[in-house]
MARTI-199404 format. One record per residue (C-alpha): residue number from 0; residue in three letters; x, y, z. Coordinates in nm, 2 decimals, decimal comma, always signed. Layout:
N
@n->NUM res->ALA east->X north->Y up->Z
...
END
This chain:
74
@n->0 res->MET east->+0,00 north->+0,00 up->+0,00
@n->1 res->SER east->+0,12 north->+0,35 up->-0,09
@n->2 res->PRO east->+0,14 north->+0,62 up->+0,18
@n->3 res->GLU east->-0,11 north->+0,83 up->-0,02
@n->4 res->PHE east->-0,37 north->+0,56 up->+0,00
@n->5 res->ILE east->-0,32 north->+0,53 up->+0,38
@n->6 res->ILE east->-0,36 north->+0,90 up->+0,43
@n->7 res->TYR east->-0,67 north->+0,91 up->+0,21
@n->8 res->ALA east->-0,82 north->+0,61 up->+0,39
@n->9 res->TRP east->-0,76 north->+0,77 up->+0,74
@n->10 res->THR east->-0,90 north->+1,11 up->+0,63
@n->11 res->PHE east->-1,21 north->+0,95 up->+0,47
@n->12 res->GLY east->-1,26 north->+0,73 up->+0,77
@n->13 res->THR east->-1,24 north->+1,02 up->+1,01
@n->14 res->LEU east->-1,47 north->+1,23 up->+0,81
@n->15 res->ALA east->-1,72 north->+0,95 up->+0,78
@n->16 res->VAL east->-1,72 north->+0,90 up->+1,16
@n->17 res->PHE east->-1,78 north->+1,27 up->+1,22
@n->18 res->ALA east->-2,06 north->+1,27 up->+0,97
@n->19 res->LEU east->-2,23 north->+0,97 up->+1,13
@n->20 res->LEU east->-2,19 north->+1,13 up->+1,48
@n->21 res->ALA east->-2,35 north->+1,45 up->+1,35
@n->22 res->LEU east->-2,64 north->+1,26 up->+1,20
@n->23 res->TRP east->-2,69 north->+1,06 up->+1,51
@n->24 res->ASN east->-2,68 north->+1,38 up->+1,73
@n->25 res->GLU east->-2,94 north->+1,55 up->+1,50
@n->26 res->HIS east->-3,17 north->+1,25 up->+1,52
@n->27 res->ARG east->-3,14 north->+1,24 up->+1,90
@n->28 res->ARG east->-3,21 north->+1,62 up->+1,92
@n->29 res->ARG east->-3,52 north->+1,59 up->+1,71
@n->30 res->THR east->-3,64 north->+1,29 up->+1,91
@n->31 res->PHE east->-3,60 north->+1,42 up->+2,26
@n->32 res->GLU east->-3,67 north->+1,80 up->+2,22
@n->33 res->PRO east->-4,03 north->+1,91 up->+2,21
@n->34 res->ALA east->-4,15 north->+2,06 up->+1,88
@n->35 res->ARG east->-4,14 north->+2,43 up->+1,87
@n->36 res->GLN east->-4,48 north->+2,60 up->+1,81
@n->37 res->PRO east->-4,44 north->+2,89 up->+1,57
@n->38 res->ASP east->-4,55 north->+3,23 up->+1,71
@n->39 res->THR east->-4,80 north->+3,45 up->+1,54
@n->40 res->ILE east->-4,67 north->+3,79 up->+1,43
@n->41 res->PHE east->-4,87 north->+4,10 up->+1,50
@n->42 res->ARG east->-4,83 north->+4,47 up->+1,39
@n->43 res->CYS east->-4,99 north->+4,74 up->+1,59
@n->44 res->GLU east->-5,22 north->+4,96 up->+1,39
@n->45 res->LYS east->-5,18 north->+5,25 up->+1,64
@n->46 res->CYS east->-4,80 north->+5,26 up->+1,71
@n->47 res->ALA east->-4,66 north->+5,03 up->+1,44
@n->48 res->ALA east->-4,49 north->+4,80 up->+1,68
@n->49 res->VAL east->-4,42 north->+4,45 up->+1,56
@n->50 res->TYR east->-4,45 north->+4,17 up->+1,82
@n->51 res->THR east->-4,53 north->+3,80 up->+1,86
@n->52 res->ASP east->-4,78 north->+3,61 up->+2,06
@n->53 res->ASP east->-4,91 north->+3,25 up->+2,09
@n->54 res->PRO east->-5,04 north->+3,08 up->+1,77
@n->55 res->ALA east->-5,38 north->+3,01 up->+1,94
@n->56 res->VAL east->-5,46 north->+3,38 up->+1,99
@n->57 res->GLU east->-5,68 north->+3,55 up->+1,73
@n->58 res->ARG east->-5,63 north->+3,90 up->+1,86
@n->59 res->SER east->-5,35 north->+4,03 up->+2,07
@n->60 res->ARG east->-5,29 north->+4,34 up->+2,28
@n->61 res->CYS east->-4,99 north->+4,55 up->+2,19
@n->62 res->PRO east->-4,73 north->+4,55 up->+2,47
@n->63 res->GLN east->-4,64 north->+4,92 up->+2,41
@n->64 res->CYS east->-4,98 north->+5,10 up->+2,37
@n->65 res->GLY east->-5,25 north->+4,84 up->+2,46
@n->66 res->GLN east->-5,42 north->+4,85 up->+2,12
@n->67 res->THR east->-5,58 north->+4,51 up->+2,02
@n->68 res->ASN east->-5,46 north->+4,39 up->+1,68
@n->69 res->HIS east->-5,52 north->+4,11 up->+1,43
@n->70 res->PRO east->-5,22 north->+3,89 up->+1,31
@n->71 res->VAL east->-5,02 north->+3,99 up->+1,01
@n->72 res->GLU east->-5,10 north->+3,79 up->+0,70
@n->73 res->PHE east->-4,81 north->+3,71 up->+0,46
END
């Protein structure tokens, strides 16, 4: 065996081990962590503040001025 082949084999083997560890870690993270609920984005009609609230809320009160607002539709 040539020295180049040994170097390439060790390099490829090390990179393959790191790739497998990263995939395994990502799988474990997705399995054990709770799914994140996306927040609803609101924009105040009175003071133009942009803020977020729970996705189950239809209308939300602005934290700056107290105006009740509808969510922003994209």
